[in-house]
N, C-alpha and C positions, 0 to 999 in steps of 0.2 A: 829756440829749439823746443820741439814738442816732447811730451813725456815719453820715456822709454816704456816698453811693455814686454810681456811674455807672449810668444807666438807659438801656437801648437801646429802639429803636423797637418791637421785638416785644412788649415788656411794655406800653408806652404804648398801642399800638393794640389790645391785648387789652381795654382799658377801653372802647373805642369799639364793638366788634362783639360782640354777644351770643354768636355762635357761636365766638368765639375766647377767651372768658373762661376763666380758670383760677384755682385757689386761690392759686397763686404770685403771679399778677398782682394779684389782689385784696389779698393780704397786703402786697405791695410798695406798693400805693396806701395802705394803712393806715399803713405805715411812714413815709410822708411827713408824718404828723401830728407826728413828732418828729425828722425828718431832712430834709436837703436833697439832692435829686438833682442831679447834674452831667451835662451833655450837651455833645457837640461842636457846633461852629458850623454844621454841616450839618443838625442835627436839625430845625429848623423847616421846611426844604425837604423833608426826608424825610417829615415828618408831612403837609405839604401835598400831596405827590405821592400818598401813600396815600389821602388824602381825595378828591382829584380822581378817581383811578381808581375808587374806591368810588361816587362820584357818577355817573360815566359808565356804570358797570355797574348802576346803580339800587339799590345796596346802601344808599346814604345819599342824602338830599336835601341841597341846599345849606344849608338851615336846620339840618339835623342837623350838618353840618360846622361851621357857625358856632357852634352851641351847644357842640360838643366843644372847639373852639379857646378859647372863653370859659372853659370848665371848666379846661382846661390852664393858662390864664393865672393862675388862682387858686392853682395848686400851687407849692410851693417848688422850682422847677426853675431851675437857674442854667446859662446858656449860656457855655461856655468858648470864647473867640475864638482862632483859629489863623491865623497868617500863611499865605498861599497857598503860599509856597515850601516851608514845612514840610509842608503837606498833600500837596504833589506829590512830595516826596522821601521823608521818613521814613514817612509813613502808607502811601504806595504800596509802599514796601519791606516794611513789616509785612504788608500785604495779600498780597503775593507769597509771603512766607515762610510764612504760615498758610493760603494759598489762600482768603482772604476777599474779599468785596467791599470797595472802598475805604470805603464807608459803615460796614460792620461793623468794619473795622480802625481807624476813627477812634474808636470806643467803646473798643476794647481799648487803643489808644495812650493815651487819656485816663486810663483806669484805671491803666495802668502808670506814667504820669508822676506822677499824683496819689497813688499808693499806696492807691487805693480799691478796694473790691469792686465787681463789676459785676452788675447785675440784668438778666438776659436769658432769653428762652425759645428762643433760636436755638441749635440743637445744634452748628453749626459754630463759633459764637462761644464757646460753653461749652467745647468741646474746645480751642480756641486759648487761651482764658483759663487753662485747667488746664495746658497746655504752658508757658505763660508765667508760671506761678505767681501768677496773679491770682485771688483768691478770688471765688467766686460769692456775691452778696449773699444773706444768710439772710433768710427771710421772717418769722421769729419774733422779730426784734430789737425 
């Protein structure tokens, strides 16, 4: 079995929108055949928010969103729960340190705590991960 990894919303949503697909995102999806992805507790809300915005902008229908959520539920993605106090203190501090959104900092924090690589397409998160010595998930594993 391949090493587990943290996956951020930029990779996941690339699977949803044809104009956002990339070889990296597709390869990370393939990697889920032999690995488990780990996400922070805010991940479902972040996914939901992107889907709602896409529906409002007519990029997706409600049926498209429902299908995508069903597909995600079939993937080996484990949600790591966090106490609110930790989210408001440590993750917020990490976001400040690396000039990230609190959402992006939650992925970096999870990768740091679990000692896992991170799969992301977000340049700011890639830079913060490198500064924090968090490896970027390889797509050919």
